[in-house]
NUNUVO-83023 format. One record per residue (C-alpha): residue number from 1; chain; z, y, x. Coordinates in pm, 1 decimal. Each point is the difference from the previous one (the first is absolute). Layout:
<nodes>
- n:chain:Z:Y:X
- NUM:A:Z:Y:X
...
</nodes>
This chain:
<nodes>
- n:chain:Z:Y:X
- 1:A:14306.5:7985.7:6141.8
- 2:A:-293.5:-46.7:231.9
- 3:A:-106.5:359.9:-62.9
- 4:A:348.7:128.5:76.4
- 5:A:9.6:-212.1:311.4
- 6:A:-333.4:142.7:107.4
- 7:A:124.7:354.8:-58.4
- 8:A:310.9:-82.0:202.5
- 9:A:-216.2:-109.8:289.9
- 10:A:-194.5:324.2:-32.2
- 11:A:317.9:205.2:13.6
- 12:A:131.2:-194.7:302.3
- 13:A:-288.1:-27.9:250.0
- 14:A:9.6:-189.0:326.8
- 15:A:272.3:102.9:242.9
- 16:A:-250.6:-36.7:285.4
- 17:A:-292.9:215.1:-105.3
- 18:A:-119.0:326.3:-158.1
- 19:A:207.0:127.0:-289.5
- 20:A:-87.1:144.9:-340.2
- 21:A:216.9:311.7:23.2
- 22:A:-47.5:90.1:-366.1
- 23:A:265.2:-262.1:-76.7
- 24:A:258.0:139.6:244.2
- 25:A:121.1:-79.6:348.2
- 26:A:-45.4:-354.8:141.2
- 27:A:363.3:-107.6:-18.5
- 28:A:-108.7:-355.5:74.1
- 29:A:-124.7:99.5:347.5
- 30:A:106.2:-224.4:285.4
- 31:A:-61.6:263.5:270.1
- 32:A:353.5:153.6:16.7
- 33:A:160.0:-342.5:39.6
- 34:A:-254.5:-113.3:259.5
- 35:A:37.9:319.2:205.7
- 36:A:380.0:-22.9:-15.7
- 37:A:-8.2:-354.6:134.6
- 38:A:-241.1:98.8:278.2
- 39:A:199.6:306.7:103.1
- 40:A:321.9:-203.0:-6.1
- 41:A:-144.7:-267.3:229.6
- 42:A:-138.9:266.5:234.2
- 43:A:324.9:196.4:31.2
- 44:A:214.2:-312.1:36.7
- 45:A:-210.1:-144.1:282.4
- 46:A:-123.9:307.0:190.4
- 47:A:353.0:84.4:116.6
- 48:A:25.7:-334.4:179.8
- 49:A:-318.4:48.2:202.7
- 50:A:126.9:281.4:225.5
- 51:A:332.5:90.1:149.4
- 52:A:21.1:321.0:203.8
- 53:A:-377.9:-10.0:36.7
- 54:A:-14.2:-352.5:142.3
- 55:A:-151.7:-292.6:-188.1
- 56:A:266.1:-264.1:-60.5
- 57:A:-135.6:-221.0:-279.0
- 58:A:-380.3:-44.7:-7.1
- 59:A:42.8:-265.8:-269.9
- 60:A:74.7:281.1:-247.4
- 61:A:-342.8:159.3:41.9
- 62:A:-177.4:-241.4:-241.5
- 63:A:254.1:82.7:-270.8
- 64:A:-52.7:372.0:61.8
- 65:A:-374.3:-47.4:-47.1
- 66:A:60.4:-206.0:-314.4
- 67:A:212.1:281.9:-142.4
- 68:A:-279.0:250.9:71.8
- 69:A:-264.5:-225.5:-156.9
- 70:A:208.0:-53.4:-316.1
- 71:A:63.5:374.7:-29.7
- 72:A:-370.9:80.5:29.8
- 73:A:-82.5:-269.5:-256.5
- 74:A:233.3:174.8:-244.6
- 75:A:-165.7:332.6:83.6
- 76:A:-344.6:-141.7:-73.3
- 77:A:117.3:-114.7:-344.2
- 78:A:148.5:342.4:-68.9
- 79:A:-318.0:178.4:113.3
- 80:A:-219.5:-235.7:-205.7
- 81:A:198.4:95.3:-310.6
- 82:A:9.7:372.0:82.0
- 83:A:-374.5:15.7:66.0
- 84:A:-56.2:-11.9:-375.3
- 85:A:250.1:279.8:-73.9
- 86:A:-177.8:284.0:-180.2
- 87:A:298.1:213.0:-101.7
- 88:A:25.2:-114.7:-360.0
- 89:A:353.4:-127.3:58.8
- 90:A:245.8:249.2:155.1
- 91:A:342.4:-44.5:-163.8
- 92:A:256.1:282.5:3.0
- 93:A:376.7:-16.3:16.6
- 94:A:187.1:59.8:-326.0
- 95:A:356.8:38.7:121.8
- 96:A:187.2:280.0:173.5
- 97:A:-50.0:142.8:261.7
- 98:A:-361.1:-119.1:41.4
- 99:A:-119.5:41.4:-357.4
- 100:A:-379.1:45.7:-36.1
- 101:A:-54.0:-54.5:373.5
- 102:A:-231.1:-279.5:111.8
- 103:A:202.5:-309.1:86.8
- 104:A:-201.7:-63.9:315.0
- 105:A:71.2:352.8:122.8
- 106:A:372.3:-46.9:-64.2
- 107:A:-9.9:-328.7:189.5
- 108:A:-171.7:167.2:295.3
- 109:A:260.7:276.8:17.9
- 110:A:285.3:-252.6:-19.0
- 111:A:-166.9:-195.5:280.2
- 112:A:-38.0:314.2:212.1
- 113:A:367.8:85.6:-50.6
- 114:A:95.1:-343.3:132.6
- 115:A:-235.2:55.1:293.7
- 116:A:168.8:332.3:70.6
- 117:A:330.2:-187.0:32.9
- 118:A:-157.8:-228.4:260.9
- 119:A:-126.2:284.7:216.4
- 120:A:317.0:204.8:-51.0
- 121:A:202.5:-286.0:147.6
- 122:A:-240.0:-21.6:295.3
- 123:A:17.2:375.5:68.3
- 124:A:379.7:9.3:-31.8
- 125:A:30.8:-295.9:238.9
- 126:A:-221.0:178.6:250.8
- 127:A:201.7:322.7:-19.7
- 128:A:330.2:-187.9:26.3
- 129:A:-103.9:-166.3:326.1
- 130:A:-192.6:299.8:134.0
- 131:A:306.8:224.7:-19.9
- 132:A:259.7:-271.9:55.0
- 133:A:-131.6:-149.2:325.9
- 134:A:-28.2:199.4:322.8
- 135:A:-350.5:102.5:99.0
- 136:A:-140.3:-194.1:296.0
- 137:A:-108.4:324.1:165.2
- 138:A:349.0:144.3:-29.1
- 139:A:152.2:-317.3:143.7
- 140:A:-241.9:12.3:293.4
- 141:A:59.0:365.7:77.4
- 142:A:377.6:-48.1:-10.4
- 143:A:-21.0:-241.8:292.4
- 144:A:275.0:-218.8:-144.3
- 145:A:-222.5:-309.0:12.9
- 146:A:-42.0:7.9:378.6
- 147:A:337.9:-156.7:73.8
- 148:A:-139.4:-335.6:-111.8
- 149:A:-261.9:2.3:281.3
- 150:A:-257.5:-142.0:-238.0
- 151:A:-348.6:-104.4:99.3
- 152:A:-302.9:-127.9:-186.2
- 153:A:101.3:-366.3:26.2
- 154:A:374.5:15.4:-44.8
- 155:A:256.3:234.8:-138.2
- 156:A:172.7:90.2:-321.3
- 157:A:-221.9:176.8:-251.7
- 158:A:125.7:320.4:-158.9
- 159:A:2.8:2.8:-377.5
- 160:A:-176.5:325.0:-92.1
- 161:A:-251.5:136.7:-248.9
- 162:A:-358.6:59.6:110.4
- 163:A:-214.2:138.6:-284.7
- 164:A:-364.0:-107.4:-6.5
- 165:A:-93.3:367.5:18.4
- 166:A:103.3:-1.1:368.9
- 167:A:-312.0:-208.1:61.1
- 168:A:-227.1:102.3:-286.6
- 169:A:45.2:375.9:36.5
- 170:A:-30.2:-10.3:379.4
- 171:A:-364.6:115.9:-18.7
- 172:A:-267.5:99.6:-249.6
- 173:A:-176.3:-331.5:57.4
- 174:A:308.6:-208.2:-74.0
- 175:A:59.9:183.6:-326.4
- 176:A:-367.5:4.0:-102.1
- 177:A:6.4:-324.0:-209.2
- 178:A:298.4:120.5:-203.9
- 179:A:-148.4:347.8:-45.4
- 180:A:-334.9:-140.5:-113.9
- 181:A:182.4:-234.7:-236.9
- 182:A:183.3:294.0:-155.5
- 183:A:-328.6:178.4:-62.3
- 184:A:-160.0:-319.2:-136.2
- 185:A:276.3:-60.4:-256.2
- 186:A:1.0:361.4:-117.9
- 187:A:-377.4:-12.3:-51.3
- 188:A:33.0:-336.1:-179.0
- 189:A:229.0:161.4:-257.5
- 190:A:-281.2:246.7:-67.6
- 191:A:-263.6:-273.0:-34.5
- 192:A:207.6:-203.5:-246.8
- 193:A:43.6:313.6:-214.1
- 194:A:-375.0:57.7:8.6
- 195:A:-61.0:-358.2:-111.2
- 196:A:230.0:58.3:-298.1
- 197:A:-165.5:334.7:-78.9
- 198:A:-346.8:-153.3:-20.5
- 199:A:121.3:-304.1:-194.0
- 200:A:163.7:224.0:-263.6
- 201:A:-299.9:225.8:-63.4
- 202:A:-85.5:-25.6:-373.6
- 203:A:-281.1:-229.3:-106.6
- 204:A:-321.0:197.2:-35.8
- 205:A:105.1:278.3:238.2
- 206:A:-147.6:-180.9:303.5
- 207:A:-246.0:-277.8:64.7
- 208:A:177.3:-337.6:-1.2
- 209:A:-179.1:-111.9:316.1
- 210:A:126.0:313.9:175.6
- 211:A:352.7:-79.9:-122.3
- 212:A:-26.1:-351.9:137.8
- 213:A:-124.7:118.0:340.6
- 214:A:260.7:274.3:38.4
- 215:A:296.7:-216.5:-101.4
- 216:A:-126.1:-275.0:230.0
- 217:A:-52.9:250.4:284.2
- 218:A:346.0:154.4:-22.2
- 219:A:186.3:-329.7:-43.0
- 220:A:-199.2:-145.1:288.7
- 221:A:83.7:304.1:213.8
- 222:A:368.4:-49.9:-75.5
- 223:A:-35.5:-364.0:108.0
- 224:A:-169.0:100.7:327.9
- 225:A:270.9:255.5:79.9
- 226:A:272.3:-256.7:-67.6
- 227:A:-170.9:-250.9:232.1
- 228:A:-26.0:268.9:268.6
- 229:A:374.8:58.5:-36.7
- 230:A:93.7:-364.3:56.8
- 231:A:-253.9:-39.4:280.6
- 232:A:142.9:294.3:193.1
- 233:A:349.5:-131.9:-66.6
- 234:A:-92.0:-328.8:168.6
- 235:A:-159.7:191.0:289.2
- 236:A:318.4:201.0:40.2
- 237:A:226.5:-303.4:-10.9
- 238:A:-194.3:-274.1:180.6
- 239:A:-334.5:109.0:148.2
- 240:A:1.9:347.1:154.6
- 241:A:-324.1:167.2:99.2
- 242:A:-199.8:131.9:294.5
- 243:A:-61.3:366.0:87.5
- 244:A:-320.0:50.4:206.5
- 245:A:-42.5:277.9:251.9
- 246:A:-153.0:284.3:-201.3
- 247:A:15.3:353.4:139.6
- 248:A:362.1:83.9:85.3
- 249:A:121.3:-336.4:-132.2
- 250:A:76.1:-261.5:261.3
- 251:A:-68.5:-366.1:-59.4
- 252:A:306.4:-193.7:-116.9
- 253:A:131.2:-250.2:-253.6
- 254:A:226.3:85.0:-291.1
- 255:A:238.4:-292.7:-23.9
- 256:A:110.7:-144.4:-331.0
- 257:A:368.0:4.7:-91.5
- 258:A:23.5:-372.1:71.0
- 259:A:-158.7:43.0:343.1
- 260:A:244.7:283.5:65.6
- 261:A:278.7:-251.3:-61.6
- 262:A:117.8:166.9:-320.1
- 263:A:71.9:-317.4:-198.2
- 264:A:273.2:-126.7:-230.0
- 265:A:130.0:-239.4:266.9
- 266:A:11.3:256.2:285.9
- 267:A:362.5:-48.7:109.0
- 268:A:-73.6:99.7:365.3
- 269:A:-256.3:276.2:-44.8
- 270:A:-116.2:204.6:297.3
- 271:A:-262.2:271.6:-68.0
- 272:A:-309.9:31.9:214.6
- 273:A:84.5:359.2:98.5
- 274:A:329.1:-128.2:139.0
- 275:A:371.8:43.9:-56.4
- 276:A:118.4:-33.2:357.2
- 277:A:205.4:183.1:260.3
- 278:A:-298.5:63.0:229.3
- 279:A:-83.6:305.1:-209.9
- 280:A:319.4:187.6:88.4
- 281:A:-188.6:297.5:145.7
- 282:A:-206.8:31.5:-318.9
- 283:A:315.2:-21.1:-208.4
- 284:A:170.4:266.7:211.5
- 285:A:-295.3:237.6:-40.5
- 286:A:-45.7:-44.7:-372.9
- 287:A:359.2:-46.8:-117.4
- 288:A:252.9:127.3:257.1
- 289:A:295.9:-51.5:-233.4
- 290:A:-101.9:-361.7:-59.7
- 291:A:-44.9:-49.0:372.2
- 292:A:356.1:116.8:64.1
- 293:A:128.2:-236.2:-267.8
- 294:A:-205.6:-272.6:161.4
- 295:A:159.5:61.4:341.0
- 296:A:343.1:10.3:-157.2
- 297:A:-61.5:-345.6:-145.2
- 298:A:-135.5:-162.5:317.0
- 299:A:181.8:198.8:269.5
- 300:A:-119.3:281.8:233.9
- 301:A:-103.3:-238.8:278.7
- 302:A:-215.5:-220.8:-221.3
- 303:A:-336.6:-107.2:142.6
- 304:A:-290.8:-112.9:-223.1
- 305:A:-17.1:-378.6:-22.3
- 306:A:-298.7:-40.8:-231.1
- 307:A:235.9:-90.8:-280.6
- 308:A:-147.6:32.2:-348.0
- 309:A:144.9:51.6:-343.7
- 310:A:-67.3:-288.9:-234.4
- 311:A:27.1:69.6:-371.3
- 312:A:58.4:-218.4:-304.2
- 313:A:-232.9:168.6:-251.7
- 314:A:-17.5:-274.4:-261.4
- 315:A:164.0:214.4:-268.0
- 316:A:-230.9:298.3:47.3
- 317:A:-317.4:-208.9:21.5
- 318:A:99.9:-213.0:-299.7
- 319:A:56.8:301.5:-223.3
- 320:A:-341.7:131.1:103.0
- 321:A:-193.6:-321.3:-57.1
- 322:A:177.4:-94.8:-322.8
- 323:A:-51.8:344.1:-157.8
- 324:A:-359.4:55.8:111.6
- 325:A:-80.1:-366.8:-58.7
- 326:A:133.1:15.4:-356.3
- 327:A:-217.5:302.8:-63.0
- 328:A:-296.2:-179.9:156.4
- 329:A:58.8:-294.6:-233.0
- 330:A:-25.1:239.1:-295.0
- 331:A:-328.9:132.3:136.8
- 332:A:-125.8:-358.4:31.1
- 333:A:96.5:-71.3:-361.2
- 334:A:-188.9:315.1:-96.0
- 335:A:-307.8:-127.6:187.2
- 336:A:14.1:-323.4:-198.7
- 337:A:14.4:194.8:-326.9
- 338:A:-274.4:240.2:110.2
- 339:A:-226.0:-293.7:88.1
- 340:A:2.4:-115.5:-361.3
- 341:A:-17.0:351.2:-145.6
- 342:A:-299.5:89.7:218.6
- 343:A:-179.6:-314.1:-116.1
- 344:A:78.6:79.5:-363.4
- 345:A:-128.2:355.8:46.4
- 346:A:-320.6:-135.3:154.7
- 347:A:-55.1:-208.7:-314.2
- 348:A:53.5:309.2:-217.6
- 349:A:333.0:-125.6:-132.0
- 350:A:176.1:338.2:-21.7
- 351:A:-48.5:231.6:-296.2
- 352:A:206.9:282.2:-153.2
- 353:A:170.0:-263.2:-217.1
- 354:A:145.9:-203.3:289.1
- 355:A:5.2:263.1:278.3
- 356:A:380.6:4.9:-22.7
- 357:A:0.6:-316.8:212.7
- 358:A:-118.1:215.0:291.8
- 359:A:271.6:253.1:-86.4
- 360:A:272.5:-265.6:14.7
- 361:A:-122.0:-124.2:336.8
- 362:A:-24.5:362.9:112.4
- 363:A:373.0:45.1:-67.2
- 364:A:69.9:-285.6:239.9
- 365:A:-245.3:132.5:259.1
- 366:A:144.7:353.0:-10.9
- 367:A:344.1:-154.7:56.4
- 368:A:-128.6:-184.7:308.8
- 369:A:-149.3:326.9:125.1
- 370:A:323.2:191.5:-59.8
- 371:A:208.0:-258.5:184.9
- 372:A:-229.3:27.7:303.6
- 373:A:31.2:378.4:-1.5
- 374:A:373.8:-59.9:49.0
- 375:A:-37.0:-290.3:244.9
- 376:A:-235.4:185.4:235.0
- 377:A:229.8:287.5:102.9
- 378:A:311.9:-218.6:-5.3
- 379:A:-131.9:-279.4:221.5
- 380:A:-295.8:154.1:183.8
- 381:A:96.0:358.7:78.3
- 382:A:380.4:18.6:15.4
</nodes>
């Protein structure tokens, strides 16, 4: 009995440490449960911290941090177990329609299909509001808003749709962070493929130290490109940047979207370039038909009164931040995974036997790249 008990202990190692994969997957692992609890606490409490961009309950911040700490503790357990994975255990599905396909690959594709549903709902919501709500520019050029005699401090805001591209695509400098991010993600898809290619080279065909260095280099490059993406995203949203006077370029600041006033609680938005009736001469020169419609709305004897058009752009800004923010969250999750994978590659943990782990992560990373290729023209150019 003691011998059987000892064998049982050998077949069921600790749920907290490295695993002997020759006996199968560690079904006694605590990491999925721990991460689920941490993610649940985080999601339940983070929603109560902000409302329309304004902090309303600082007491929730400690619980948010606790949720993050618990989640990372679960990740550390998972990584500690996976660090010993050498590819000896890779079960395949036996039932239709996934027969003889690796179970982990099936799980990744099912996960990506659910993720596609998330982004499809975000894109469809954006299109519904984009085409269902009058454009702010069209409302301004119609002149119908002027009858309210609005000014910056008082007045009824017009509910209209102002796409972020009106600000982002206004100059090459404004669009530069998004354009660089597009290039960075496309290159990162190449680097993750190269990491897989070197990890899968047959044993004996290359020097193992060269394999370790190349896999580490390409996974690390993917990590760097992902960090660049999120950094430029934060610059675009919150920081902005400075353009020095170089040659024909004049010195000026590129404002962030937040500094431009493009926020999810902008219910009385007024752009810096102005939506006011002082620019009647400019309107008449550029759009004579709109100028006539403008005069028809305000009367032929109307004199400029410095009235401005205020716009409620909460719907348009919310669809932008929620969609791009959701994608950014996926990039951040990828950075977390790449941090561990780069460390494992540095230790020489990837061989042709377990290189499929890089392939499975690559499926996720290619999906993140593909989504951005759709997000960029939708939200940044159009």
